N, C-alpha and C positions, 0 to 999 in steps of 0.2 A: 731653644728648639724651634724647628721649622714646622709648618703645616704638612699634613700628608699629601695635599695636592700642591704643594709649593713647586712652582715652575709651569703650573697649568694656567693657560689664558682662557677666560670665558667671555665670549660676546653675548651680552644678555641683552635681547631686543623684546623682551615679553613686557606684559602689562598686567595690572590687576593683582591678583593673589598667587595663583597656582605656579605661573612662571617665576615671578620675582622671589617667592618663597624657594623654589628650587635652586635659583641662583644664590641666594643668601646661603643655603646650605653648602654649597660649593665653596663659597667665600669664607665660611667659618672654618674650613679644613685648609685654608691656605691658598686657595687658587686666586689669581689675579682677576677679579670680575668687572668688566668694563660695562657699565649700565648705559646702552645705547638709546636715548631718548630724542623725541623732538625738541627743537630749540626753545619752545615754551615749557618743556618738561612733560613727563608722563602725566596723564590726567589724573592719576590718583594723587599726585601732588595737591591737587586743587579741591579735594572733597574729604570731608571730616569723617572720622569713624566714631560713630555713637555720639556725635556732637563735640568730640575731642578736637580743638584746634591747636596746631602748633605755632611757633613764631615764623618761621619760614619753611617748615616742613610739617605736613600734616602727620598725625600718628599712624594712619595706615601705611603711608609710604615709609616712615622712620621705621616701622616694625619688621618690614619685609625687605629692606635694601641696605643693611649694615655690610660692612666689609666689600664695598663695591667703590669704583671710581665712576663719574658720569662723564659721558662724551654726548654733548647736545649737538645734534645734526639733523639736517633736512634730507632725509633719503627719498624725497620726491624729486630733488635737484640731481640731474646728472652727476655735478661735481661731488655732491654729498655721497651717491652710491659708489663713486669711484674711491672715496676716502675709505668707506667701510670694506669694500673688497681689498684695499691695501692691507687693511687690519687682518681681514680673513687669512691672508698668507701665513701670519705667524699665529694664528688661533688654534686652539685645541678643541673647544666646545662652542658651537653656536646654538643659542637657546632662543625660541621664538613661540609665541601663541596668537600669530595673527589669524584672522578669519581665514577659512580655506580660499586660496586664489590670490590672497594680497601679498603673500612672500613672492609669488612670480611675477607679479605686477610690478614690486618694487626691485626685482632683480636679485632677490636675497633667497631664492628657493635652493633646495638641495642640489638640483641638477647644476646650477649656475655656480654655486659656492664650492661644490666639491670638485668641480673642474678645476678651480683655482688652487684648492689645497684638498687633494686627495685623502689626507690624514684626517680630516675634520669630522669629529663627531657631531651630528646636526639632530638636535632634539627639537621635536615639533609637538607642541601640545594643542589639543583641539577639544571642542564640546563633545562630539559624538563621532568623531573619525573624519579623515582627510576626503571620504567620498561617502556615497550612500544616501539614502532618502532624508536624513536629517542633517546632512553635512553644513547648511546654511542655517540652522536653528541657532539661537543664541545659547552659549554654554555657560548658564549662570548656576550658581550652587543650588539655591532653593529649588530651581526647576529640576536639576538632575537628582536633588533629593526625593522629590516627588516621583520621579521615573523609577528610581532604584528599588521601590518596594519596601524600603526599610522603614517607613513611617508607619507601616501597619504591622510591624514586629513588635510593638509595644503598646500599652495604653488599654483603654476600655473600648468595648464595642459600640458604645453609644456615644463616644466622645469622638471629636474630628481627628484625623491623622495629625500627629505633632512632629515638627522638625526638630533636628538636632540643635543643640545650644551652642554650637560653633559651626564655622564654615567647613563642614565636614568634607565635601566632595573636593573643594579647592585644595584643603590639606592634604587628602590622601593623594590626589593627583600630582600634587608638588613632590610628595615623597616617592611617588612612582617614577616621575621624570628624574628625579635625583639618582635613583638606583639605576634607571636605565643609561644615565650619562656614565655613571661609574663602571658599569658593566661593559659598556662600549668602549671605554678607555681601555679596559683589561684586555678586551679583544684586539685593541690596536697595538698593545703592548707585545702581543703573541704574534701578530700577523703583519703590523706596520700600516694597516688600512683602516680608514674612518668608515663611518656608515650612517645611514639615516636611521634615527629613533623615533618612532611615533608613539604617543601617549594620549589617550583621550580620556575625558572625565567620566563618561558612561561607563567604559570597561573598567576604569580604577574602582569606582564605587561598588560595581557588581563583583569584582573580585574580592573586595573587602568583606563580603558576605558569604566568604567560601563555605563556612558550616551551614549557615541558615538556608541558603540555595540548595545545599547539597541534600539537606532534610526533605526539601520539597521535590527536586528533581530525582533523587535516588531513592529516598524513603517514601515519596508519595504523600507526605503529611502537609495540608494545606495551613496557611496562617490562619489562625482563630483566635481573634481578640475576645476576651471574656468581660464578665460584669465588672469585676474589680480590676484595679490598674496594675495588671502584672508588668514587670519591666521588660519582659520577653516572652512572646508567644510559644518559643520552643524549649523553655526552661521551666521545670516543675515548681510547683507552689511550696511555701511562699517565696517570692522573689519580686523584690521591689522596694519601694520607698514608703515608710510607715511614721505616721505622726506619733510623737511621744508627748509627755506632759508639757515640755518646753521647747519642743522643735521637731526635727525629723531624724530618722537614722536609716541606713539601707540594710537589708537582710537577705541574705544569699542562700537559698535552698538547703537549710539545716535538716539534720535528721528529726523527724517529727517526735520521735520518743523523746530525745533530748530537749527539743524546744518544748515539749509539754511539760517537762519535769521543770524547766526553767520558768515558764511563765505560768504555770499552775493550770494547764488544761488536759485534764484526765482523758479526754476523747481521743487526743493525739497518740496517746500511748499505744492503741490497739491498731493505728492505721499504718499500711504499708506504704514505705517511701516510693517505690517505683509505680504502683498501681494507683494508689488513693491520691496521690499528690497531682495526678491529671485528672482522675475522674471527679475528684471533689475539690478541684482547686480555688475555685471562687468561695467555697464553704471555708476551707483552710485559710485562705487569705483574709476572709471577713473576721473570722474568730481570732487570728493573730492580731489583726488591726485594733480590734476592740480591747485586748490585753495590753497592748503597747501604749495605750494613752494613759495608763495608770501611773506610770514612772517616768522619771526624766531621761534624757538621751544618755547622760553620763552614767545613770545607774544601770540601764540596760546594756550599755556597751561593756561595762565591767562585768555584768552577769554573763553575758554572751562570750566574752573572751575567756571567763573561766570555765565555760562548759565547752569550749572548743568550737563554738558556732561563728560562722563568718558573719561579721556585721561591721559597719563603719559609720562614720558621721556624714552628713549632707552639708558640704561647705558652700559658701559664698567665695568671691574672689579674696576678700581681706581675709577670710580664714586661710585659704589656700597659700597665700604669700607668707603668712605668719607661721605655718605648720613647721615644726621643728624638723621633721625629715626632709622637707623642701629646702629648709634653710641649710640643713647638713649637707645635701647633695649638690648645693650650689646651683639649684635649677634655674635660677634667674641670673643674668649677667648684669653689671652695672657699669657705666662709663659716663664720662662728661663729653657732651656734644657741643661744638663751637656755637651753634645757633639755639638749640634746644634745651640747653643745660643739661642737668643729671637726668640720665636715662636708666630705667630699670625695665628689663624686658625679658622673656623666656630665652633661654640660652639653646646651645646645641646639645642634643639629648644623647649622643654617643659619646663615649669617653675612650680616647686611645692614650695608652701608657706612654708611648714614646713620640707621638705627634698629635699633641691635643689641639682641639679648637681653640679660637682666640678671637677677640674683637680688637682689630686694627684701626678701624675707622667707623664712624656711625654712617647713617644714610647721607648720601652727597647732596649738595645743591645741584639744580640742573645745570650740566656743562661746567661743573667744578673743577673737572680734571681735563677738559678738552684739550686746552694747550699742551698740557703734560703728555697725554696720550698720543696726540699727533706728533710732538717732538720725539718721541720714542720710535714711532714709525718712520721717521727720516723727514718729515716736513719741516722746511726751516721757517725761522721767525716771520720773514716778509710773506710767505705763502699763507701762513696762519693768519696773519693780521688781514690779508685780502679775504680770505673765507670768512672771517668774522664781520668784515665790513660788507660783504654781499649777502649775509645772512644765511649762508649755506650751515655755518656752525655757531656755536654760542659758547661763551666763557662766563661763568659766574664767579665772583669773588666772595670769600667768606669775610663778612664785616661784624 
């Protein structure tokens, strides 16, 4: 079987998470993704993730750059830009998340590259947009989470705003860029023309809150955090994480009558699910919290399942990895990497019956495929050797 994007060439000039994650998703579907990075390698190769160090490739880079080949090149050198522009002639997608203005200084902006290849889909990722008052601000995940308003959609009124437990803005921006690239490819199939696709982190995290923001902008209801730690300000009580006798479970807006019957709370039997769950949400939450401490998580989950109440466990990563449904789904992919050994990491979450995703290679060393890529572009061995000697490109060998 071939990948659904077999025959598509991607030049991935992005760094950090959002761009590389989008590029990896294209590679998982069979695209030939060329990771274009400085001769010393992208900076994320050299920083640890949570203290996790690799042998030659750190975990952050390893997790975001599988199914790519690496071309290590100095784009500040005129001859380096010439090499990249040669590759652009046969490319389908160009992906970058440079700070605004940098692409133009390097001669890899849309105007320049589309003149070379009018069929090119050019995906540009920024923090706040290509122009406007915030164009030069750092587009960092936590900063954008703070701006998004999402930190005030959960938690208690007397507690500080709480960030997400993952790099949420980076991830949703990566998915948005991935979707934009695919849509632009479809447009090109119909018309033969490429185009500029602009994605920014601020718009991506804002669009993710379609329901929440519409409650405010259309319904006129403000965010109102309350005394108890509700999981969401716009969802009725009880809704959140509750402590049990031996751990924690999640409970999601049950019928109060049914909940009252299961936990033995007679006062719930007379309450209205639509009105009282808002007017008395702290009281309902606190009462539920007191009851749930009396039995184990497993006991409550069994009782709630029998009653048709939505509830579930609170996992750590060890629990998640070992969950039978996760294992059944094949949520994680495993492969052997030439320098990092056995790798187990989240896979591609979309399944195609005829063109499945696959892992053909792990994250490359910086410049591991430079010679191969340039040979395919028509450079002879002598020219490649001269470029390596001059420092314009770099070639790394797996040992």
